[in-house]
N, C-alpha and C positions, 0 to 999 in steps of 0.2 A: 217684608223682610226689612232686617235694619237698615237704616241710612248708613251711608259710606262717605256722604260728603261733611267733612268737617271744616269746610273754608269759611272765609270772613265775608260776611254781606254789609252790603248796604242796600237799605229799605226805603224808598220813596213812595209816598202815598199821595196821591192827589184826592184832597179832602172836597171836591167838588162831585167827585165821580165813585165815590166809596161811601157805603153805609157803617157806621161803629158796629153794627151787628154781627159783620163777620170777623170782629177783633179776635174772638178766641179762635176759631178756627184758623185764622189767620196766621196769627204766632204760631200755632203748633206745626201749620204746615211749612212755615219759614225754619223751624227748628230743626225739620227732617233734612233742610237744604244747607244747613251749615249755620253759624253763629253771627247774630246781627249787630255787628259794633256800631252802625249807623241806622237810626231811625229817624225818619223826619215825615212830617205830614204837612203839606202847602195848601192854602186857601186864607180868604178875607175872615179872619177872627173876629173883625166887628159888627159882621151880621150872625142873623139867627141860624143860618143852615148847618154849621159847623157844632150847634150847642150840644150833640149827643158826642160828639168826639172829645170834646173838652172833659168829661167825665173820664176819660181813656189814658189821657197823656201820662199822667202821674203813676198808673197802675202799670203802665206796659213801658214807662220811659221813651215816650215817642216825642220828640222835639217838634214843636209847633212853628212854621215858618208862616209870617205875615206877607200877603200879597194884596194890596187893595185894590179893588175893581174900578177903577178911575174911567175906565170906558165901557159901555155897554155893549155887549157881543164879542168883545175881545177877552181871551183867557191869560191872564199874566201867570197863572197858577202853573200851566203847562209851560212857558218859557223858563220861570223860575227852575223848576223841576229839570228841565233839560241843561241849564247853563249848572246847576249845582252837581248833577250826573258826571257830565263831561269833566268838572273839577275835581272830582273824586275819583274818575276812571283815570284821570292822569298821574294821579299817586301810586299807582301800582298798588296798591295795598288790598283789593279786594278779589275775590276768585269768582265773584257773582252779585249780581244786582237783582233785587226785587221790586219790580214796579208795578204799582197798585192803581188801575185806570180802566176806564173804559172806553178810552179817549184813542182814536187812531192817531192823532200828533204824536204819539210815541214810539209808533213803528219804525220810523228812521234813524231814532235815538237806540231801539233794540237793536237793529242790525249793525250800527256804528259800534256799540259795545261788543257785539259778537264778532265783529273783526279784530278787535283786540283779544280775540280768543278767551274773553270772558264769559262765563254763563250768564244769562237772562230768565229769570222766572218773571212769569206774567200774572197777573190776577186781574180779574174783571168779570161783567155783566155778561149776561146771554146775547147783549146787543152790541158785544166789542167786535168792530171790523175783523175782518179775515187777515188783515195786513197786519195788523199789531198781533194778531194770535200767532200766524205763520212767522213773525221776525222771532219770536221768542223762542228758546231752547225748551222750554216747558212751559205751559198755559193752564191754568187751574178757575173753574168758573166758580163766583161767589156763592152761589148755590149748593155747590159741591162741599164747599169746605167744611161745614157742619152735618151734613147729611148723615153720615156713619155714627156720630155721636148722639145724635137725635133718635136713631133707630135703636141703639143700645139704651139710652136714657129710657126710653117707650117700655122696652122687653123688662129694664129693673124695677118698674113702679112698683110691682108688688113686693119685691125684695126689699126697697127702698121702706114700704109701710111696716114692714117687720124690722126693719132697723131702727127705726122712730120709736117703736113700741119698745125694744129691748133696751136694758140698761148694761151699756159694757162696762167691763171692768177695769183696773187700773188707770183709772182717769181722775183728774182733778177739773176737768173742765166738759162734764155732761152735755152741756149745752151745744159745745161743737160736736159731738160725738153724736149726737142725735141724728147725724145723718149729714153724708157730704150735697153741696149745693149743686145745680146743674152745671156750673163751669167749671168746678173742682172735676166734678164727672167726665165731662168731655174733655178735660185736660188728659187724665190717666186714660181713658180711650185711645186717644191718639198718641200718646206715649208707648200703649202696647202694640197699637198697629204697626208703628213705625218702627220699633225693636225686634218684633215676632219673625219667627221663623215662617216655613211654610207650611207647617203644623198649626200656626197661630200661638205657639208658645213665645213667651218673652223672658228673660234671665230678670227678676226682680231689680238688681242691680244696676242695668242697664234702662230699665222704666226709669229708676229715681232720677239718673241723670239726665234722661231725656226729659223728666218733668221742670227740671233747674233750668234747662234751656229755654223753655217756656216760661217760666215764673222765677227768675233768680231767688227770689225771698220764699221757695217753696220749702216747706219742712212739715213734717209729721205732726210735730208737738203745734204747730200753726191751729190745726183742727183738731188737737185734744188727743192725738195719738202717739205712743211712745217710739214707734216705730213703723218703718212703711208698709212693712204685712199687716200690721194691724188695721192700717188705714185702708188697703185695697179689700181687706175681708169685709169691711163694714160697708164698701160701696155697692154692694149688691149686684155688680156686672161683674165679676171675676171669680175664676176659677183658680184656686191657689193649689200647687203640688210642689213635691219636691222631685229634683234631677235624681234618676235610676243609678246613675253612676256616681252620684257627688250628694248625701242627703243634706249636707249644707246648703246647697243651691236651692233657690227657691224658684220655681216657675210660674207664672200666671197666664191666663188665656181667658177670652172675654167669653163670657156666657153667649149661648146661643139663645136668638130671640124665640 
């Protein structure tokens, strides 16, 4: 069903406890909850552990916060996240906080934020302690974030091969129209899922709005398509139809595997 929460969010990522492989699914899920006006990731950027995250920072406008690991066995990252979270909480500007970590140290932080009647969205691995999970209003496991998109991507494989072979019309960038990459199909899948009704149908205009929330620079022309409907048709994972009561309204639905 369509997301109803359009509040302002603060996103705080524990770089020591989260893999960059989740970033596409993570940002899509956060877009379901509201608009992330603050996005920060904490860790020791002088070491090799965060190398994968460095490639994601510019793409998703995530601000890196440096925390030197001066003492072995002491996690300075957690302390910095907690201090920043409380500073942001006291501004009163946020309706929700997204805490991305599998560390139990954030259980008390989540509980404290909720005491201020602010929603807490937690994201972590299966090893996340129960204390942190139950302290959040909603908790999502890392392996769930991209599960649905992966299933749809697998089901769409034959259609994608056809799309690659076909030469779409009305384009000046055929190389881009040769087929959407997996990350873009994942974004499209999550946007349709987030804005669809009980029958799985979503208004194409609402899908476009959700895509922009996931990636502010999203435009069909970026992929070589004049309009969004042309892009979704080429994806191979979507059925397109017109609303019975209004032919000008375009509805889309994910194809079943």
